DRENVO-189892 format. One record per residue (C-alpha): x, y, z; residue in three letters. Coordinates in Angstrom, 3 decimals, padded with zeros to 6 digits, always signed. Layout:
N
<r><px>X</px><py>Y</py><pz>Z</pz><residuo>ALA</residuo></r>
...
END
This chain:
227
<r><px>-000.380</px><py>-000.020</py><pz>-000.368</pz><residuo>MET</residuo></r>
<r><px>+001.300</px><py>+003.403</py><pz>-001.028</pz><residuo>SER</residuo></r>
<r><px>+002.163</px><py>+006.430</py><pz>+001.242</pz><residuo>ASN</residuo></r>
<r><px>+000.705</px><py>+008.573</py><pz>-000.173</pz><residuo>ASP</residuo></r>
<r><px>-001.809</px><py>+010.241</py><pz>+001.511</pz><residuo>ASN</residuo></r>
<r><px>-002.425</px><py>+013.337</py><pz>+000.092</pz><residuo>LEU</residuo></r>
<r><px>-005.147</px><py>+015.422</py><pz>+002.118</pz><residuo>THR</residuo></r>
<r><px>-006.840</px><py>+018.608</py><pz>+001.230</pz><residuo>ALA</residuo></r>
<r><px>-006.850</px><py>+020.709</py><pz>+004.798</pz><residuo>VAL</residuo></r>
<r><px>-007.829</px><py>+024.513</py><pz>+005.204</pz><residuo>LEU</residuo></r>
<r><px>-006.636</px><py>+026.035</py><pz>+007.098</pz><residuo>TYR</residuo></r>
<r><px>-008.271</px><py>+029.303</py><pz>+007.973</pz><residuo>GLY</residuo></r>
<r><px>-010.468</px><py>+031.704</py><pz>+005.935</pz><residuo>ILE</residuo></r>
<r><px>-009.196</px><py>+031.577</py><pz>+001.822</pz><residuo>GLU</residuo></r>
<r><px>-006.590</px><py>+028.895</py><pz>+002.911</pz><residuo>ASP</residuo></r>
<r><px>-006.997</px><py>+025.401</py><pz>+001.329</pz><residuo>LEU</residuo></r>
<r><px>-003.553</px><py>+023.377</py><pz>+001.229</pz><residuo>ARG</residuo></r>
<r><px>-002.405</px><py>+020.204</py><pz>-000.056</pz><residuo>LEU</residuo></r>
<r><px>-000.275</px><py>+018.136</py><pz>+002.198</pz><residuo>GLU</residuo></r>
<r><px>+001.095</px><py>+015.184</py><pz>+002.988</pz><residuo>GLN</residuo></r>
<r><px>-000.893</px><py>+013.539</py><pz>+006.416</pz><residuo>ARG</residuo></r>
<r><px>+000.579</px><py>+010.151</py><pz>+007.602</pz><residuo>PRO</residuo></r>
<r><px>-001.533</px><py>+007.313</py><pz>+006.614</pz><residuo>VAL</residuo></r>
<r><px>-004.547</px><py>+006.479</py><pz>+009.321</pz><residuo>PRO</residuo></r>
<r><px>-003.782</px><py>+003.448</py><pz>+011.964</pz><residuo>GLU</residuo></r>
<r><px>-007.465</px><py>+001.832</py><pz>+012.442</pz><residuo>ILE</residuo></r>
<r><px>-009.380</px><py>+000.494</py><pz>+015.183</pz><residuo>ALA</residuo></r>
<r><px>-010.586</px><py>-003.054</py><pz>+015.213</pz><residuo>ASP</residuo></r>
<r><px>-013.876</px><py>-001.968</py><pz>+014.277</pz><residuo>ASP</residuo></r>
<r><px>-012.465</px><py>+000.434</py><pz>+011.722</pz><residuo>GLU</residuo></r>
<r><px>-011.855</px><py>+000.113</py><pz>+007.881</pz><residuo>VAL</residuo></r>
<r><px>-009.139</px><py>+001.700</py><pz>+006.572</pz><residuo>LEU</residuo></r>
<r><px>-010.335</px><py>+003.350</py><pz>+002.834</pz><residuo>LEU</residuo></r>
<r><px>-008.371</px><py>+004.220</py><pz>-000.262</pz><residuo>LYS</residuo></r>
<r><px>-011.152</px><py>+007.438</py><pz>-001.403</pz><residuo>MET</residuo></r>
<r><px>-012.433</px><py>+007.401</py><pz>-005.198</pz><residuo>ASP</residuo></r>
<r><px>-014.610</px><py>+009.875</py><pz>-005.296</pz><residuo>SER</residuo></r>
<r><px>-015.485</px><py>+013.260</py><pz>-002.562</pz><residuo>VAL</residuo></r>
<r><px>-017.767</px><py>+016.035</py><pz>-003.428</pz><residuo>GLY</residuo></r>
<r><px>-017.586</px><py>+019.776</py><pz>-002.377</pz><residuo>ILE</residuo></r>
<r><px>-020.824</px><py>+020.965</py><pz>-000.204</pz><residuo>CYS</residuo></r>
<r><px>-021.821</px><py>+023.526</py><pz>+000.744</pz><residuo>GLY</residuo></r>
<r><px>-020.833</px><py>+023.162</py><pz>+004.268</pz><residuo>SER</residuo></r>
<r><px>-017.245</px><py>+022.675</py><pz>+002.983</pz><residuo>ASP</residuo></r>
<r><px>-017.551</px><py>+026.141</py><pz>+000.327</pz><residuo>VAL</residuo></r>
<r><px>-018.926</px><py>+027.603</py><pz>+003.909</pz><residuo>HIS</residuo></r>
<r><px>-016.098</px><py>+026.915</py><pz>+006.010</pz><residuo>TYR</residuo></r>
<r><px>-013.319</px><py>+028.117</py><pz>+003.398</pz><residuo>LEU</residuo></r>
<r><px>-015.363</px><py>+031.500</py><pz>+002.895</pz><residuo>VAL</residuo></r>
<r><px>-016.271</px><py>+031.809</py><pz>+006.281</pz><residuo>HIS</residuo></r>
<r><px>-014.420</px><py>+030.098</py><pz>+008.179</pz><residuo>GLY</residuo></r>
<r><px>-017.571</px><py>+028.981</py><pz>+010.327</pz><residuo>ARG</residuo></r>
<r><px>-021.379</px><py>+027.316</py><pz>+010.361</pz><residuo>ILE</residuo></r>
<r><px>-023.299</px><py>+028.703</py><pz>+013.283</pz><residuo>GLY</residuo></r>
<r><px>-021.586</px><py>+027.729</py><pz>+016.683</pz><residuo>ASP</residuo></r>
<r><px>-018.804</px><py>+025.332</py><pz>+014.767</pz><residuo>PHE</residuo></r>
<r><px>-016.027</px><py>+026.909</py><pz>+014.542</pz><residuo>VAL</residuo></r>
<r><px>-012.578</px><py>+026.236</py><pz>+012.550</pz><residuo>LEU</residuo></r>
<r><px>-010.127</px><py>+026.628</py><pz>+015.108</pz><residuo>THR</residuo></r>
<r><px>-007.563</px><py>+024.461</py><pz>+014.190</pz><residuo>LYS</residuo></r>
<r><px>-006.444</px><py>+022.999</py><pz>+010.452</pz><residuo>PRO</residuo></r>
<r><px>-009.277</px><py>+020.850</py><pz>+009.426</pz><residuo>MET</residuo></r>
<r><px>-009.371</px><py>+017.608</py><pz>+006.380</pz><residuo>ILE</residuo></r>
<r><px>-012.900</px><py>+019.088</py><pz>+003.986</pz><residuo>ILE</residuo></r>
<r><px>-014.765</px><py>+016.932</py><pz>+002.482</pz><residuo>GLY</residuo></r>
<r><px>-017.686</px><py>+013.834</py><pz>+003.666</pz><residuo>HIS</residuo></r>
<r><px>-019.803</px><py>+013.699</py><pz>+000.798</pz><residuo>GLU</residuo></r>
<r><px>-017.831</px><py>+009.876</py><pz>-000.291</pz><residuo>ALA</residuo></r>
<r><px>-017.388</px><py>+006.652</py><pz>-001.735</pz><residuo>SER</residuo></r>
<r><px>-013.990</px><py>+004.343</py><pz>-001.744</pz><residuo>GLY</residuo></r>
<r><px>-012.608</px><py>+000.774</py><pz>-001.722</pz><residuo>ILE</residuo></r>
<r><px>-011.796</px><py>-000.943</py><pz>+001.385</pz><residuo>VAL</residuo></r>
<r><px>-007.869</px><py>-001.140</py><pz>+001.698</pz><residuo>ALA</residuo></r>
<r><px>-007.571</px><py>-003.041</py><pz>+005.509</pz><residuo>LYS</residuo></r>
<r><px>-010.678</px><py>-004.079</py><pz>+007.283</pz><residuo>VAL</residuo></r>
<r><px>-010.220</px><py>-004.575</py><pz>+012.088</pz><residuo>GLY</residuo></r>
<r><px>-010.635</px><py>-007.577</py><pz>+012.914</pz><residuo>LYS</residuo></r>
<r><px>-013.348</px><py>-007.405</py><pz>+014.939</pz><residuo>LYS</residuo></r>
<r><px>-015.095</px><py>-006.617</py><pz>+010.843</pz><residuo>VAL</residuo></r>
<r><px>-017.035</px><py>-009.118</py><pz>+009.527</pz><residuo>LYS</residuo></r>
<r><px>-019.320</px><py>-007.457</py><pz>+007.101</pz><residuo>ASN</residuo></r>
<r><px>-016.732</px><py>-006.460</py><pz>+004.407</pz><residuo>LEU</residuo></r>
<r><px>-013.433</px><py>-007.556</py><pz>+003.111</pz><residuo>VAL</residuo></r>
<r><px>-010.652</px><py>-005.886</py><pz>+001.274</pz><residuo>VAL</residuo></r>
<r><px>-011.978</px><py>-004.143</py><pz>-002.177</pz><residuo>GLY</residuo></r>
<r><px>-015.294</px><py>-003.441</py><pz>-001.856</pz><residuo>ASP</residuo></r>
<r><px>-016.023</px><py>-000.557</py><pz>-002.958</pz><residuo>ARG</residuo></r>
<r><px>-018.253</px><py>+001.540</py><pz>+000.050</pz><residuo>VAL</residuo></r>
<r><px>-019.881</px><py>+004.626</py><pz>+000.068</pz><residuo>ALA</residuo></r>
<r><px>-019.721</px><py>+006.121</py><pz>+003.483</pz><residuo>CYS</residuo></r>
<r><px>-022.226</px><py>+007.582</py><pz>+006.398</pz><residuo>GLU</residuo></r>
<r><px>-020.273</px><py>+010.247</py><pz>+006.860</pz><residuo>PRO</residuo></r>
<r><px>-022.316</px><py>+010.893</py><pz>+010.575</pz><residuo>GLY</residuo></r>
<r><px>-020.765</px><py>+008.197</py><pz>+013.352</pz><residuo>VAL</residuo></r>
<r><px>-023.045</px><py>+008.297</py><pz>+016.500</pz><residuo>PRO</residuo></r>
<r><px>-022.210</px><py>+007.164</py><pz>+020.306</pz><residuo>CYS</residuo></r>
<r><px>-024.515</px><py>+004.018</py><pz>+019.497</pz><residuo>ARG</residuo></r>
<r><px>-025.222</px><py>+004.392</py><pz>+023.248</pz><residuo>TYR</residuo></r>
<r><px>-027.681</px><py>+007.270</py><pz>+024.373</pz><residuo>CYS</residuo></r>
<r><px>-031.402</px><py>+007.001</py><pz>+024.207</pz><residuo>GLU</residuo></r>
<r><px>-031.456</px><py>+008.480</py><pz>+020.395</pz><residuo>HIS</residuo></r>
<r><px>-029.270</px><py>+005.999</py><pz>+018.710</pz><residuo>CYS</residuo></r>
<r><px>-031.002</px><py>+003.319</py><pz>+020.736</pz><residuo>LYS</residuo></r>
<r><px>-034.506</px><py>+004.956</py><pz>+019.494</pz><residuo>SER</residuo></r>
<r><px>-033.095</px><py>+004.278</py><pz>+015.792</pz><residuo>GLY</residuo></r>
<r><px>-032.859</px><py>+007.585</py><pz>+015.705</pz><residuo>GLN</residuo></r>
<r><px>-028.675</px><py>+007.870</py><pz>+015.775</pz><residuo>TYR</residuo></r>
<r><px>-028.987</px><py>+011.160</py><pz>+013.366</pz><residuo>ASN</residuo></r>
<r><px>-030.095</px><py>+013.059</py><pz>+016.223</pz><residuo>LEU</residuo></r>
<r><px>-027.044</px><py>+011.453</py><pz>+018.806</pz><residuo>CYS</residuo></r>
<r><px>-026.074</px><py>+014.634</py><pz>+020.408</pz><residuo>PRO</residuo></r>
<r><px>-021.967</px><py>+013.231</py><pz>+020.403</pz><residuo>ASP</residuo></r>
<r><px>-021.996</px><py>+012.732</py><pz>+016.734</pz><residuo>MET</residuo></r>
<r><px>-018.698</px><py>+012.225</py><pz>+015.255</pz><residuo>ILE</residuo></r>
<r><px>-019.179</px><py>+013.754</py><pz>+011.651</pz><residuo>PHE</residuo></r>
<r><px>-016.773</px><py>+014.602</py><pz>+009.135</pz><residuo>CYS</residuo></r>
<r><px>-015.149</px><py>+017.770</py><pz>+007.996</pz><residuo>ALA</residuo></r>
<r><px>-017.301</px><py>+019.499</py><pz>+011.142</pz><residuo>THR</residuo></r>
<r><px>-015.199</px><py>+020.917</py><pz>+013.839</pz><residuo>PRO</residuo></r>
<r><px>-013.033</px><py>+019.722</py><pz>+015.614</pz><residuo>PRO</residuo></r>
<r><px>-013.377</px><py>+016.680</py><pz>+013.454</pz><residuo>TYR</residuo></r>
<r><px>-011.306</px><py>+015.915</py><pz>+010.089</pz><residuo>ASP</residuo></r>
<r><px>-013.358</px><py>+014.613</py><pz>+006.735</pz><residuo>GLY</residuo></r>
<r><px>-012.364</px><py>+012.633</py><pz>+004.079</pz><residuo>ASN</residuo></r>
<r><px>-010.472</px><py>+014.355</py><pz>+001.492</pz><residuo>LEU</residuo></r>
<r><px>-007.575</px><py>+012.884</py><pz>+000.931</pz><residuo>THR</residuo></r>
<r><px>-006.252</px><py>+009.251</py><pz>-000.504</pz><residuo>ARG</residuo></r>
<r><px>-007.111</px><py>+007.040</py><pz>+002.632</pz><residuo>TYR</residuo></r>
<r><px>-008.955</px><py>+007.390</py><pz>+005.236</pz><residuo>TYR</residuo></r>
<r><px>-010.341</px><py>+005.196</py><pz>+008.475</pz><residuo>LYS</residuo></r>
<r><px>-014.280</px><py>+005.104</py><pz>+009.359</pz><residuo>HIS</residuo></r>
<r><px>-016.592</px><py>+002.786</py><pz>+011.480</pz><residuo>ALA</residuo></r>
<r><px>-016.845</px><py>-000.041</py><pz>+009.246</pz><residuo>ALA</residuo></r>
<r><px>-020.737</px><py>+000.239</py><pz>+010.736</pz><residuo>ASP</residuo></r>
<r><px>-021.239</px><py>+003.007</py><pz>+008.045</pz><residuo>PHE</residuo></r>
<r><px>-019.919</px><py>+002.175</py><pz>+005.038</pz><residuo>CYS</residuo></r>
<r><px>-022.226</px><py>+000.328</py><pz>+002.593</pz><residuo>TYR</residuo></r>
<r><px>-021.249</px><py>-002.095</py><pz>+000.147</pz><residuo>LYS</residuo></r>
<r><px>-022.534</px><py>-000.824</py><pz>-003.237</pz><residuo>LEU</residuo></r>
<r><px>-024.157</px><py>-002.379</py><pz>-005.714</pz><residuo>PRO</residuo></r>
<r><px>-022.203</px><py>-003.648</py><pz>-009.192</pz><residuo>ASP</residuo></r>
<r><px>-024.035</px><py>-001.469</py><pz>-011.059</pz><residuo>HIS</residuo></r>
<r><px>-023.447</px><py>+001.741</py><pz>-009.214</pz><residuo>VAL</residuo></r>
<r><px>-020.448</px><py>+003.802</py><pz>-009.354</pz><residuo>THR</residuo></r>
<r><px>-017.921</px><py>+005.572</py><pz>-007.501</pz><residuo>MET</residuo></r>
<r><px>-019.950</px><py>+009.082</py><pz>-008.468</pz><residuo>GLU</residuo></r>
<r><px>-022.870</px><py>+008.177</py><pz>-007.618</pz><residuo>GLU</residuo></r>
<r><px>-021.858</px><py>+005.921</py><pz>-003.904</pz><residuo>GLY</residuo></r>
<r><px>-020.921</px><py>+009.516</py><pz>-003.184</pz><residuo>ALA</residuo></r>
<r><px>-024.023</px><py>+011.502</py><pz>-004.101</pz><residuo>LEU</residuo></r>
<r><px>-025.686</px><py>+009.228</py><pz>-001.921</pz><residuo>LEU</residuo></r>
<r><px>-024.436</px><py>+011.121</py><pz>+001.221</pz><residuo>GLU</residuo></r>
<r><px>-026.384</px><py>+014.150</py><pz>-000.186</pz><residuo>PRO</residuo></r>
<r><px>-029.469</px><py>+012.257</py><pz>-001.895</pz><residuo>LEU</residuo></r>
<r><px>-030.615</px><py>+010.713</py><pz>+001.495</pz><residuo>SER</residuo></r>
<r><px>-031.314</px><py>+014.501</py><pz>+003.283</pz><residuo>VAL</residuo></r>
<r><px>-033.805</px><py>+014.984</py><pz>+000.106</pz><residuo>GLY</residuo></r>
<r><px>-035.135</px><py>+011.469</py><pz>+000.881</pz><residuo>VAL</residuo></r>
<r><px>-035.068</px><py>+012.286</py><pz>+004.389</pz><residuo>HIS</residuo></r>
<r><px>-037.280</px><py>+015.456</py><pz>+003.611</pz><residuo>ALA</residuo></r>
<r><px>-039.674</px><py>+013.798</py><pz>+001.532</pz><residuo>CYS</residuo></r>
<r><px>-040.522</px><py>+011.133</py><pz>+003.876</pz><residuo>ARG</residuo></r>
<r><px>-040.807</px><py>+014.097</py><pz>+006.138</pz><residuo>ARG</residuo></r>
<r><px>-043.251</px><py>+015.394</py><pz>+004.192</pz><residuo>ALA</residuo></r>
<r><px>-045.501</px><py>+012.298</py><pz>+003.219</pz><residuo>GLY</residuo></r>
<r><px>-044.877</px><py>+013.367</py><pz>-000.188</pz><residuo>VAL</residuo></r>
<r><px>-046.043</px><py>+010.034</py><pz>-002.303</pz><residuo>GLY</residuo></r>
<r><px>-048.581</px><py>+008.712</py><pz>-005.507</pz><residuo>LEU</residuo></r>
<r><px>-050.129</px><py>+012.297</py><pz>-006.274</pz><residuo>GLY</residuo></r>
<r><px>-048.099</px><py>+015.126</py><pz>-004.382</pz><residuo>SER</residuo></r>
<r><px>-047.860</px><py>+018.302</py><pz>-005.055</pz><residuo>LYS</residuo></r>
<r><px>-044.169</px><py>+019.184</py><pz>-004.072</pz><residuo>VAL</residuo></r>
<r><px>-042.646</px><py>+022.758</py><pz>-003.925</pz><residuo>LEU</residuo></r>
<r><px>-039.167</px><py>+022.563</py><pz>-003.543</pz><residuo>VAL</residuo></r>
<r><px>-037.054</px><py>+026.455</py><pz>-002.823</pz><residuo>LEU</residuo></r>
<r><px>-033.991</px><py>+026.285</py><pz>-004.326</pz><residuo>GLY</residuo></r>
<r><px>-032.215</px><py>+024.429</py><pz>-007.239</pz><residuo>ALA</residuo></r>
<r><px>-028.887</px><py>+024.065</py><pz>-006.018</pz><residuo>GLY</residuo></r>
<r><px>-027.989</px><py>+020.648</py><pz>-005.497</pz><residuo>PRO</residuo></r>
<r><px>-029.577</px><py>+019.474</py><pz>-003.023</pz><residuo>ILE</residuo></r>
<r><px>-033.041</px><py>+020.594</py><pz>-004.312</pz><residuo>GLY</residuo></r>
<r><px>-032.522</px><py>+019.072</py><pz>-007.280</pz><residuo>LEU</residuo></r>
<r><px>-032.285</px><py>+015.172</py><pz>-006.028</pz><residuo>VAL</residuo></r>
<r><px>-035.294</px><py>+016.774</py><pz>-003.603</pz><residuo>THR</residuo></r>
<r><px>-037.102</px><py>+017.050</py><pz>-007.068</pz><residuo>LEU</residuo></r>
<r><px>-035.604</px><py>+013.410</py><pz>-007.921</pz><residuo>LEU</residuo></r>
<r><px>-036.253</px><py>+011.711</py><pz>-004.936</pz><residuo>ALA</residuo></r>
<r><px>-040.052</px><py>+013.406</py><pz>-004.751</pz><residuo>ALA</residuo></r>
<r><px>-040.409</px><py>+011.612</py><pz>-008.368</pz><residuo>GLN</residuo></r>
<r><px>-039.116</px><py>+008.529</py><pz>-007.159</pz><residuo>ALA</residuo></r>
<r><px>-041.843</px><py>+008.469</py><pz>-004.698</pz><residuo>MET</residuo></r>
<r><px>-044.568</px><py>+009.390</py><pz>-007.025</pz><residuo>GLY</residuo></r>
<r><px>-045.384</px><py>+013.382</py><pz>-006.875</pz><residuo>ALA</residuo></r>
<r><px>-047.103</px><py>+014.109</py><pz>-009.894</pz><residuo>GLU</residuo></r>
<r><px>-046.038</px><py>+017.506</py><pz>-009.416</pz><residuo>GLN</residuo></r>
<r><px>-042.751</px><py>+019.535</py><pz>-008.364</pz><residuo>VAL</residuo></r>
<r><px>-042.000</px><py>+023.170</py><pz>-009.032</pz><residuo>MET</residuo></r>
<r><px>-038.801</px><py>+024.531</py><pz>-007.778</pz><residuo>ILE</residuo></r>
<r><px>-037.606</px><py>+028.229</py><pz>-007.857</pz><residuo>THR</residuo></r>
<r><px>-034.184</px><py>+029.631</py><pz>-007.982</pz><residuo>ASP</residuo></r>
<r><px>-032.802</px><py>+032.906</py><pz>-008.088</pz><residuo>LEU</residuo></r>
<r><px>-030.598</px><py>+031.838</py><pz>-011.074</pz><residuo>VAL</residuo></r>
<r><px>-032.341</px><py>+030.512</py><pz>-014.214</pz><residuo>GLN</residuo></r>
<r><px>-029.737</px><py>+028.314</py><pz>-015.379</pz><residuo>ASP</residuo></r>
<r><px>-030.188</px><py>+025.901</py><pz>-012.430</pz><residuo>ARG</residuo></r>
<r><px>-033.493</px><py>+025.986</py><pz>-013.363</pz><residuo>LEU</residuo></r>
<r><px>-033.121</px><py>+024.708</py><pz>-016.711</pz><residuo>ASP</residuo></r>
<r><px>-031.792</px><py>+021.990</py><pz>-015.347</pz><residuo>VAL</residuo></r>
<r><px>-034.145</px><py>+021.545</py><pz>-012.715</pz><residuo>ALA</residuo></r>
<r><px>-036.617</px><py>+021.243</py><pz>-016.026</pz><residuo>LYS</residuo></r>
<r><px>-034.285</px><py>+018.333</py><pz>-017.756</pz><residuo>GLU</residuo></r>
<r><px>-034.110</px><py>+016.000</py><pz>-014.704</pz><residuo>LEU</residuo></r>
<r><px>-038.275</px><py>+016.101</py><pz>-015.004</pz><residuo>GLY</residuo></r>
<r><px>-039.078</px><py>+019.346</py><pz>-012.726</pz><residuo>ALA</residuo></r>
<r><px>-042.735</px><py>+019.840</py><pz>-014.308</pz><residuo>THR</residuo></r>
<r><px>-043.168</px><py>+023.767</py><pz>-013.076</pz><residuo>HIS</residuo></r>
<r><px>-039.788</px><py>+025.997</py><pz>-012.507</pz><residuo>THR</residuo></r>
<r><px>-040.494</px><py>+030.389</py><pz>-011.055</pz><residuo>LEU</residuo></r>
<r><px>-037.328</px><py>+032.572</py><pz>-011.422</pz><residuo>LEU</residuo></r>
<r><px>-037.279</px><py>+034.325</py><pz>-007.905</pz><residuo>MET</residuo></r>
<r><px>-035.535</px><py>+037.947</py><pz>-007.429</pz><residuo>ASN</residuo></r>
<r><px>-033.934</px><py>+038.925</py><pz>-003.970</pz><residuo>LYS</residuo></r>
<r><px>-036.457</px><py>+041.895</py><pz>-003.519</pz><residuo>ASN</residuo></r>
<r><px>-039.393</px><py>+039.210</py><pz>-004.287</pz><residuo>ASP</residuo></r>
<r><px>-041.628</px><py>+040.201</py><pz>-001.811</pz><residuo>SER</residuo></r>
<r><px>-044.000</px><py>+037.300</py><pz>+000.292</pz><residuo>ALA</residuo></r>
<r><px>-046.807</px><py>+037.167</py><pz>-001.969</pz><residuo>GLU</residuo></r>
END
């Protein structure tokens, strides 16, 4: 295995550097991944431009990236669900597994969540990255590595549609035609929505939404009133 572990590290506002980092050592319940595809999320851009998102403040160098897929390069002693060579997508948030939220199945609400590329935790825009094995999901052969990296943002759209109760014949309004808005559009269509209107401030984004099947698009203006 190569020791080349070129990594994208954010040191501060507008200060993103490429540097070599040691290849991580894994625990018994972890896998080492040779990263293949990593998306650039709006949160990565926000940390780059502003150095913070709400209460999450960049106070030390942080590896960016959390929308990712990779190939298993090494497995811990207790790992049973994966083997070397498996292609996987990463779920970027690893909960404690023991709190009330985790035990009730709502582990996304875990107060002790370790989330990739959210201070103080590093992300995975790197050549080699270690992750909890039970939060790595084997990809079917027909799913590409790029598609695997997009499963995390896609899950946001799926979750939104589930919470909204989207089903056969639904009429859906999506505010914003950025990447998350577009995957929400796709999820709504897959769940049977009859009509999906999507809005944005940028016409090019609405054009893409139309190509993806939006039944209605609406170009907004920053000065538009609530009416």
